[in-house]
BALOBA-1460 file (C-alpha; in Angstrom, 3 decimals):
// residues 111
<rec num="1" residu="m" x="46.434" y="109.430" z="122.395"/>
<rec num="2" residu="k" x="50.038" y="110.129" z="122.185"/>
<rec num="3" residu="n" x="51.197" y="113.288" z="120.525"/>
<rec num="4" residu="d" x="53.923" y="112.309" z="118.150"/>
<rec num="5" residu="s" x="54.668" y="115.421" z="116.820"/>
<rec num="6" residu="t" x="56.521" y="116.214" z="120.445"/>
<rec num="7" residu="s" x="59.116" y="113.657" z="120.058"/>
<rec num="8" residu="a" x="62.107" y="114.078" z="118.248"/>
<rec num="9" residu="s" x="62.917" y="111.830" z="115.856"/>
<rec num="10" residu="p" x="66.850" y="110.660" z="115.415"/>
<rec num="11" residu="a" x="67.186" y="111.236" z="111.382"/>
<rec num="12" residu="t" x="66.121" y="115.278" z="112.278"/>
<rec num="13" residu="s" x="68.263" y="115.664" z="115.151"/>
<rec num="14" residu="p" x="69.998" y="119.539" z="114.978"/>
<rec num="15" residu="t" x="73.505" y="116.932" z="116.585"/>
<rec num="16" residu="q" x="73.540" y="114.141" z="114.425"/>
<rec num="17" residu="k" x="74.412" y="114.378" z="110.521"/>
<rec num="18" residu="p" x="71.497" y="112.581" z="108.544"/>
<rec num="19" residu="k" x="73.133" y="109.680" z="107.172"/>
<rec num="20" residu="r" x="74.689" y="109.855" z="103.888"/>
<rec num="21" residu="a" x="74.246" y="106.544" z="101.180"/>
<rec num="22" residu="r" x="77.689" y="105.313" z="100.135"/>
<rec num="23" residu="k" x="78.132" y="105.463" z="96.794"/>
<rec num="24" residu="r" x="78.716" y="102.478" z="94.918"/>
<rec num="25" residu="a" x="81.539" y="101.470" z="92.775"/>
<rec num="26" residu="a" x="79.397" y="100.758" z="90.291"/>
<rec num="27" residu="d" x="78.236" y="104.473" z="90.256"/>
<rec num="28" residu="m" x="81.309" y="105.925" z="89.971"/>
<rec num="29" residu="n" x="82.460" y="107.822" z="87.116"/>
<rec num="30" residu="l" x="86.060" y="106.975" z="85.731"/>
<rec num="31" residu="r" x="88.046" y="110.332" z="87.646"/>
<rec num="32" residu="e" x="85.624" y="109.215" z="90.538"/>
<rec num="33" residu="r" x="87.152" y="106.191" z="91.043"/>
<rec num="34" residu="l" x="91.014" y="107.268" z="90.142"/>
<rec num="35" residu="r" x="90.351" y="109.560" z="93.106"/>
<rec num="36" residu="a" x="88.363" y="107.106" z="95.896"/>
<rec num="37" residu="p" x="91.272" y="105.377" z="97.935"/>
<rec num="38" residu="t" x="92.941" y="101.824" z="96.799"/>
<rec num="39" residu="p" x="92.499" y="98.834" z="99.034"/>
<rec num="40" residu="r" x="95.905" y="97.234" z="100.269"/>
<rec num="41" residu="h" x="96.034" y="94.990" z="97.769"/>
<rec num="42" residu="f" x="95.681" y="96.499" z="94.811"/>
<rec num="43" residu="k" x="98.411" y="98.940" z="95.519"/>
<rec num="44" residu="r" x="101.064" y="95.557" z="96.100"/>
<rec num="45" residu="i" x="99.701" y="94.645" z="92.918"/>
<rec num="46" residu="s" x="100.384" y="98.207" z="91.053"/>
<rec num="47" residu="m" x="103.843" y="98.169" z="92.617"/>
<rec num="48" residu="w" x="104.431" y="94.801" z="91.229"/>
<rec num="49" residu="g" x="103.110" y="96.028" z="87.796"/>
<rec num="50" residu="k" x="105.480" y="99.133" z="87.981"/>
<rec num="51" residu="i" x="108.202" y="96.748" z="88.438"/>
<rec num="52" residu="l" x="107.170" y="94.780" z="85.499"/>
<rec num="53" residu="l" x="106.991" y="97.738" z="82.748"/>
<rec num="54" residu="a" x="110.513" y="99.053" z="84.357"/>
<rec num="55" residu="l" x="111.539" y="95.165" z="83.728"/>
<rec num="56" residu="g" x="109.944" y="95.499" z="80.022"/>
<rec num="57" residu="s" x="111.392" y="98.675" z="79.124"/>
<rec num="58" residu="g" x="114.667" y="97.204" z="80.282"/>
<rec num="59" residu="l" x="114.325" y="94.843" z="78.126"/>
<rec num="60" residu="g" x="113.879" y="96.633" z="75.655"/>
<rec num="61" residu="v" x="116.676" y="98.859" z="75.839"/>
<rec num="62" residu="a" x="118.511" y="96.029" z="76.179"/>
<rec num="63" residu="a" x="117.206" y="94.327" z="72.750"/>
<rec num="64" residu="a" x="118.757" y="97.570" z="71.219"/>
<rec num="65" residu="v" x="122.320" y="96.719" z="72.468"/>
<rec num="66" residu="v" x="122.426" y="93.083" z="72.048"/>
<rec num="67" residu="a" x="123.925" y="90.673" z="69.559"/>
<rec num="68" residu="p" x="121.118" y="90.075" z="66.553"/>
<rec num="69" residu="p" x="120.482" y="86.605" z="67.288"/>
<rec num="70" residu="l" x="118.783" y="87.923" z="70.516"/>
<rec num="71" residu="i" x="117.341" y="90.501" z="69.324"/>
<rec num="72" residu="p" x="113.434" y="89.018" z="68.660"/>
<rec num="73" residu="i" x="113.175" y="86.897" z="71.826"/>
<rec num="74" residu="l" x="113.909" y="90.154" z="73.802"/>
<rec num="75" residu="t" x="112.160" y="92.264" z="72.113"/>
<rec num="76" residu="l" x="108.611" y="89.328" z="72.987"/>
<rec num="77" residu="a" x="109.695" y="89.696" z="76.193"/>
<rec num="78" residu="a" x="109.429" y="93.250" z="76.773"/>
<rec num="79" residu="t" x="106.656" y="93.357" z="75.016"/>
<rec num="80" residu="i" x="104.930" y="90.896" z="77.096"/>
<rec num="81" residu="t" x="106.394" y="92.179" z="80.354"/>
<rec num="82" residu="g" x="105.771" y="95.774" z="79.329"/>
<rec num="83" residu="t" x="102.172" y="94.679" z="78.651"/>
<rec num="84" residu="a" x="101.809" y="93.374" z="81.233"/>
<rec num="85" residu="g" x="102.663" y="95.578" z="83.993"/>
<rec num="86" residu="t" x="100.936" y="97.984" z="81.920"/>
<rec num="87" residu="i" x="97.482" y="96.303" z="83.030"/>
<rec num="88" residu="a" x="98.320" y="94.992" z="86.411"/>
<rec num="89" residu="t" x="98.783" y="98.855" z="86.936"/>
<rec num="90" residu="t" x="95.550" y="100.430" z="85.219"/>
<rec num="91" residu="v" x="93.671" y="97.433" z="87.111"/>
<rec num="92" residu="a" x="94.621" y="97.933" z="90.457"/>
<rec num="93" residu="e" x="94.602" y="102.256" z="90.294"/>
<rec num="94" residu="t" x="91.007" y="101.113" z="89.235"/>
<rec num="95" residu="a" x="90.263" y="99.489" z="92.140"/>
<rec num="96" residu="v" x="87.569" y="101.454" z="95.090"/>
<rec num="97" residu="d" x="87.892" y="100.811" z="98.902"/>
<rec num="98" residu="e" x="83.949" y="100.196" z="98.872"/>
<rec num="99" residu="h" x="84.581" y="100.909" z="102.990"/>
<rec num="100" residu="a" x="86.796" y="104.512" z="102.805"/>
<rec num="101" residu="v" x="84.378" y="105.560" z="99.926"/>
<rec num="102" residu="e" x="82.035" y="107.839" z="101.689"/>
<rec num="103" residu="d" x="85.019" y="109.469" z="103.821"/>
<rec num="104" residu="t" x="86.221" y="110.619" z="100.589"/>
<rec num="105" residu="t" x="83.495" y="111.624" z="98.661"/>
<rec num="106" residu="e" x="82.165" y="114.214" z="101.278"/>
<rec num="107" residu="a" x="86.323" y="115.620" z="101.274"/>
<rec num="108" residu="t" x="85.947" y="115.755" z="97.968"/>
<rec num="109" residu="q" x="82.532" y="117.793" z="98.281"/>
<rec num="110" residu="q" x="83.749" y="120.014" z="100.486"/>
<rec num="111" residu="r" x="86.253" y="121.864" z="98.409"/>
């Protein structure tokens, strides 16, 4: 019979690092999700959300200056665009690129 104790397995080789299990986004807490890399698509959504938020703020300021008949319309438009921008930005910032999570987790633990 062959002696299995003399052969080195790849998992115990001193030159290879043991593979760590990739942490799933569902298993992360909020702080880890916010620090994790964001996918490119969600970065664009976040940018557009910030633009909507700025537009809503501008409409809110304009409502204070404009003639009285337009104040309710501009206030409603400011509220809707501001809320949509806030929600889009928040959701996009918490999206996680699961392919890059492993690298970020290792870098955070080394600090």
